[in-house]
C-alpha positions in Angstrom: 0.2 0.0 -0.2 1.5 3.6 -1.0 2.2 6.0 2.2 -0.3 8.0 1.0 -3.2 5.4 0.5 -2.2 4.2 4.3 -2.6 7.7 5.6 -5.7 8.3 4.2 -7.1 5.0 5.7 -5.7 6.4 9.0 -7.5 9.9 8.5 -10.8 7.9 8.0 -10.4 5.8 10.8 -9.5 8.7 13.1 -12.5 11.0 11.9 -15.3 8.3 10.7 -14.6 6.0 13.7 -17.9 6.9 15.5 -18.5 9.8 18.0 -21.5 12.1 18.9 -20.7 14.8 16.6 -21.8 17.2 18.8 -20.0 20.3 17.5 -21.4 19.3 14.0 -24.8 19.2 15.3 -24.4 22.9 17.4 -22.9 24.4 14.2 -26.4 23.4 12.1 -28.5 24.3 15.0 -27.2 27.6 15.4 -27.1 27.9 11.5 -30.9 27.4 11.7 -31.2 29.7 14.1 -29.6 32.4 12.3 -31.4 31.3 8.8 -27.9 30.0 7.1 -27.5 27.6 4.0 -27.8 24.3 5.7 -24.9 22.8 3.3 -22.7 25.6 4.3 -23.6 24.7 7.8 -22.7 20.9 7.1 -19.5 21.9 5.4 -19.0 24.2 8.9 -19.7 20.8 11.1 -17.3 18.7 9.0 -14.6 21.2 8.9 -14.9 21.6 13.0 -15.0 17.7 13.5 -12.0 17.4 11.4 -10.1 19.9 14.1 -11.9 17.7 16.9 -10.5 14.6 15.5 -7.3 15.7 14.9 -7.0 16.8 18.6 -8.0 13.4 20.0 -5.4 11.8 17.8 -2.7 13.8 18.9 -4.1 14.0 22.7 -4.3 10.0 22.6 -0.6 9.4 22.1 1.8 8.4 24.5 3.6 12.1 24.6 0.4 13.6 26.0 -2.3 11.4 27.3 -1.1 7.9 26.3 -4.5 6.5 25.7 -4.7 3.2 23.9 -8.9 3.4 23.7 -11.4 6.0 22.1 -15.0 5.7 21.1 -14.6 1.5 22.1 -11.7 1.0 19.6 -7.7 1.2 19.6 -6.7 5.1 19.2 -4.8 5.9 16.0 -1.3 5.6 17.4 -2.0 2.2 18.9 -3.6 0.8 15.1 -1.4 2.9 12.7 1.8 3.9 14.8 2.5 7.0 16.2 4.3 8.5 13.1 1.5 8.0 11.2 -0.4 9.6 14.2 1.2 12.4 14.0 0.6 12.8 10.3 -3.0 12.0 10.8 -3.8 14.8 13.0 -1.7 17.2 10.9 -3.6 16.3 7.9 -7.1 16.4 9.5 -6.2 19.9 11.0 -5.4 21.1 7.2 -8.4 19.4 5.9 -10.6 21.4 8.4 -9.7 24.4 6.9 -9.6 23.4 3.0 -13.5 22.7 3.6 -13.9 26.2 4.8 -13.4 27.3 1.4 -16.0 25.2 -0.1 -18.8 27.8 1.5 -20.9 30.0 -0.5 -20.5 32.9 2.0 -18.7 36.3 1.2 -15.3 36.8 1.6 -15.7 38.8 4.8 -17.7 35.8 6.5 -15.0 33.1 5.1 -12.3 35.3 6.5 -14.3 35.6 9.9 -14.8 31.6 9.6 -11.1 30.7 9.2 -10.2 33.4 12.3 -12.8 31.9 14.7 -11.5 28.4 13.9 -8.0 29.1 14.0 -8.4 30.8 17.3 -10.3 28.3 18.9 -7.5 25.7 17.7 -4.3 27.3 18.8 -2.7 29.4 21.6 -6.4 31.1 22.7 -8.0 27.6 22.1 -7.3 23.9 22.4 -3.7 23.8 22.4 -3.4 26.8 25.1 -5.8 24.7 27.3 -3.9 21.4 26.7 -0.5 23.4 27.9 -2.2 24.5 30.8 -3.7 20.8 31.5 -0.4 19.2 31.4 1.2 22.0 33.4 -1.6 21.0 36.1 -0.9 17.7 36.9 -0.4 17.0 40.6 -1.3 20.6 41.2 -4.5 21.8 43.2 -6.5 24.7 40.9 -9.1 26.7 41.8 -12.8 26.6 40.6 -12.0 29.8 38.6 -8.7 28.5 36.9 -10.2 25.2 36.3 -13.0 27.1 34.2 -10.6 28.9 32.6 -8.5 25.9 31.4 -11.6 24.1 29.8 -12.7 27.4 28.5 -9.6 27.0 26.4 -9.3 23.0 25.7 -13.3 22.2 25.4 -15.0 25.1 25.4 -13.2 27.1 22.8 -14.3 24.7 19.9 -17.8 24.3 21.2 -18.3 28.1 21.0 -16.7 28.3 17.6 -19.0 25.8 16.3 -22.1 28.0 17.5 -20.5 31.0 16.2 -19.8 29.8 13.0 -22.9 28.1 12.3 -24.4 31.3 13.1 -22.1 33.1 11.2 -23.5 31.7 7.9 -26.6 33.4 8.2 -27.8 36.7 9.6 -28.5 37.7 13.2 -28.0 40.7 15.1 -25.0 41.7 17.2 -26.9 41.0 20.5 -28.3 37.5 19.1 -24.9 36.8 18.6 -23.6 37.7 21.9 -26.6 35.8 23.2 -25.1 32.5 21.3 -21.6 33.1 22.7 -22.8 33.1 26.3 -24.9 30.1 25.4 -22.0 28.2 24.0 -19.5 29.1 26.9 -22.1 27.4 29.2 -22.8 24.5 27.1 -19.1 24.0 26.3 -18.4 24.3 30.0 -21.5 22.3 31.4 -20.2 19.6 28.8 -16.7 19.2 30.5 -18.4 19.0 33.8 -20.7 16.2 32.8 -17.3 14.7 31.4 -15.9 14.8 34.9 -18.8 13.3 36.3 -19.0 10.3 34.0 -15.4 9.9 34.1 -16.2 8.7 37.5 -19.5 6.9 37.3 -19.7 5.3 34.0 -17.7 2.1 32.9 -15.4 1.5 29.9 -18.1 -0.2 27.6 -20.4 3.1 28.7 -18.0 5.7 27.8 -15.9 4.0 24.8 -12.7 4.9 26.6 -10.8 4.2 29.9 -12.4 5.9 32.6 -10.9 7.5 35.5 -7.7 8.6 34.0 -7.7 12.0 35.0 -7.8 11.4 38.5 -5.0 8.3 38.1 -2.7 10.9 36.7 -3.5 13.5 39.1 -5.4 15.9 36.9 -7.6 18.4 38.7 -11.3 17.8 37.8 -14.7 19.1 38.9 -15.5 16.2 40.9 -12.3 16.4 42.7 -12.7 20.0 43.6 -16.7 20.1 43.9 -17.4 16.8 45.1 -20.1 14.3 42.8 -23.2 15.8 43.8 -21.8 19.3 43.4 -20.6 18.6 40.1 -23.6 17.2 38.9 -25.6 20.5 40.3 -23.0 22.5 38.8 -23.7 20.8 35.3 -27.5 21.6 35.8 -27.0 25.1 36.4 -25.0 25.8 33.6 -27.8 24.1 31.6 -30.2 26.6 32.6 -27.8 29.4 32.3 -27.5 28.5 28.6 -31.0 27.6 27.9 -32.0 30.9 29.1 -29.5 32.8 26.7 -32.0 31.3 23.7 -35.1 33.2 25.0 -34.9 35.8 22.4 -34.7 33.5 19.6 -38.1 31.9 20.4 -38.7 28.9 18.1 -36.0 29.6 15.9 -33.8 27.9 18.5 -35.5 24.9 19.3 -32.7 22.7 17.8 -30.0 24.2 20.0 -32.5 23.6 23.0 -32.6 20.0 22.0 -29.1 19.8 21.4 -28.2 21.4 24.9 -30.4 19.1 26.7 -28.9 16.1 25.0 -25.3 17.0 25.5 -25.7 18.0 29.6 -27.9 15.1 30.2 -25.9 12.8 28.2 -24.7 9.2 30.2 -21.8 8.6 27.7 
């Protein structure tokens, strides 16, 4: 098999091997609230899922989280080797940005979309959050610091999904601000729910190794607030997120459904 064919196979394995597709769903739902082209929102969702998948491939590698299981299957580096996994992440990242060139939006909108996704991916987003996470191992962290870390590591791409979907349509500045606050609450709530599941679900339910963060000495919302406290916090974040959608009326029904599914999930 040629090297590029092997890379293509590994890319497909990394991005198509299951998952909840929550970021794509959020982009589609936000686009619906903004009367955006569904085709454009599908492309945006695919782009964001490529970015998300690249981050998981790299996060699972031995130099990062060193995980052998993802979505109930061997991680990319376990199945294809570390060198291929590194290339898979690189290629999926560039594919994500390439997909944004297929949209029917204006040049100004296209630039804003690229800016949003780049910011959510780099120093001011996932990469920056992961760097903080690495340094936080074995350290005590305040709730405010933990929230700030996950706003970068997890929340940034979730927020970008909502903002990018809406940007493909037409909304007011006030509505865009409300969607930003909605996305921030959903993103943080998603992470709190993830921390809860990490201590309350088994490997078959999660599809990945449970309890790894606690075993590695990483700060979590459960460690900080206790299980019941973290569950209460997640519920409060859900209520805050839904409240931000009041002005949209039925246009945001799909966003409400996705938020409910995310923050009430069992895996």
